[in-house]
N, C-alpha and C positions, 0 to 999 in steps of 0.2 A: 142190531148192535154192531158197531165196525170192529174190523178185523183186529184191531190192537186189543179190545176187551178179550176176544176169544184166546188169542196167543199168551196174555198176560194171565188169564185165569189158568191157563194149562201150565204156564211157566211157573207161575206162584206155588200150585199144588205139587207139582214134581220136586220144587225146591225144597217143599217140608216134607218129600218123601212120602205122600199119602197117596193112596188108590183113589180111584174116582168113588169107591164105595164108601170110603171113610169121609173123603171132603163132603159128599152129598149128605151124609148123614149128619155132619156137624153144621152144615149149611141148611139143614131141614128141608131138602128137597130128594127127590130121587135121584139115581145114580144116571138113568136114562136123560132126564133133564138137564143134569150137569154136562152131560156128554155132548148134549146138543148146543148147550151154552159155549162148552169150550170147541166146539167145531163151527161156529159161527152160523147154524142151521135155525136156530130161535132166538129171539130177542127177549132180554127180561125186564123187568120193572126197575123204577129208581130204588124200591126197596130192597130188592135183592143186591144192586150195585153196592148200596151203603152196607149192607150186611157182609157181603163178600170183602169190602174193603176193609171194615172192622175186622173179620175174621184172619186176613192175611196181613194185618197190621200195616197197610199202605193207604194214601190217600185215593180218594175217587178219581182224580185226575189223572194220577198214575195208573190207575185199574184201566181208564177209558183211553190211555195212550196220549192224553194230553201232556204230560210232562215225563220227564226220566227220573224226576225225584220223587222217591219214595215217599218221603216224608211230609208231614203237615204239623203245624204248631198249633195246639188247641188253643195255648195261653194267650198267644199273639195273633189271633185271625187278621187276615187282609183285609185291611180297610180302604174303600174308595178314596181316592184323593178329594181334598175339599178345601175351600176357600176360608173356612170357618177353622180358628185356631183352638184345639181342646186343651182344656186344663190340666195341669198335672194330676188333679183331684179325678178327672174324668178318666184319663189314662190309668190310673191306678185300680178306680172303681170297675174299669172294663175287664182289667185282669182277674180282679176279686169274683166278678160274676163268670167268667170264662173256667177260673179254675174249678169253682163250685160246680158247674154244668158237667165238667169233665167227670168228677166224682159221680154226679148222678148217672150218667150214662154208663161208667164202669158198673156200678151197681147194679143197673138194670140188665146191665150184660149177663149177670149171674143166671138170669132166668132165661135167657136165648128164648124170648117170647116175642112174637111179632105184633101181638095185639098190645101189650105193654109198650115196647117200643114206639108204635103210632099213636098211643094216648099220650105218652111224655112228650113227644114232638108236637101234637095238637094243642096241648096244654101251652107250651111255651110259645107256639105260633100266635096264638089266640091273646097272651099276654102280652107280646112285643106287638101285635097289631093294635090291641087298646091303647097301648102308650102312644104307639108312632100317631096313630090317627087322633089322639087329643093334640098332640104337638102340633100336626101338621094343620088343623083346623084353628089353632090358635089366631092366625089371621084370616079373617073372613073374606079377605080377596082373593084367597088360594082356591083354584078351581076345584069342584067337587066330583068332578067326574070320573075320578079315581077309585071311587067307593059306590058300591050299590046298596047297601044298607043306608035307610034314612037316618039323618043326623041324631033324631030324637030317640031311637031305639038301638044304635049300634053298642053304646055302653052297656045298658042293662043286660042285653041279650048277650053280648061278649061275657059279662061276668057270669052269666048263668050258665054258658057253655064252658067255662073255664071250671066252675064247680062241679059240673057234670064231670069232666074229664078228671078232677081231683077225686071224686068219689069214685070213680072207676079204678083210678090207681089205687087206692085204699082198698078195694075190694080184692085187689091181685095181690097185696102185702099184708094184709090183715088175716093173722093166725086163724081167727074165729071165723073166717068168710069159706064158702064154699068155694069161690072162685081162686082161693088163696094158691099161689105157684109154690110148690113144693122145693123149689130149687133154691129158696132163700133161706131156707134152714141151714145151708152151708154159707151163707155170707155172715161171716165171723169178722168184726171189726172192733174197735175201740182208739182212742187219741193216740195212743201209742203206735198202733198198727197204722195209722192214718199216717203220721209223723214218718212212720218207716216205707209206707207204699207210695207216698207223695211227698219225698224230701224237699222238693224245691218249691212245693206248693202250697204245703200244709200250714204255714203260718197265713195264707190268704184264705184258705178253708175255714180255718178257726175264726178270722177275722169277719168273713161273713157271717156265721152263726153268732158272734156277739154282736155285731151292728143289728141283725136283725130282731134278737132276743131284747136288745135295749130298745128298740122301736116298740116291741108288743108291751114290755113293762112300763113303758111312758103311757100306755092307754090303761092300764090297771086300775081299776076303780079301789 
């Protein structure tokens, strides 16, 4: 890991007036390992970079020394420039999805559980892959070497993997499950709480719920 990461990790911990022991406990690692990270003796994995960025409420780019800007905007992610003009509806819907995903990750943060974080990430990755590949493959002239899973298998298999991840998330959030994460007993929320906690995006969150349930009800027999 670069020297900027080690320096920023130390600076952010001291800024919060935390001892290494306190910060290590919150980050789910040993004090010795955190000391090695802060001294640049050992390298950490991407999972830890993400966790540390969330913990100190900074962007990963700031933590890695790639920018002096601590903040990042989860509601307007940086989009690569494209020659294709996105419609107003596409821009709005992208905001809706980003706002809901922000709440999902906030809820998940309650548990401070790496397995849950990984499972949620994997679920979204497969979902995005499935839609992306469908659109990419709509033109049969597009090169297929980008993918290794055969065309006749990817959609069904991706759906099966998504279902597995969703089931795993359920096992960690179902109060009757042996894998239930007790930290969720402290997750108290309501429409009023959402409006207070996310004043700028609460309307978008409610909009996502309404649109999803309208789609579900249309299929009701």
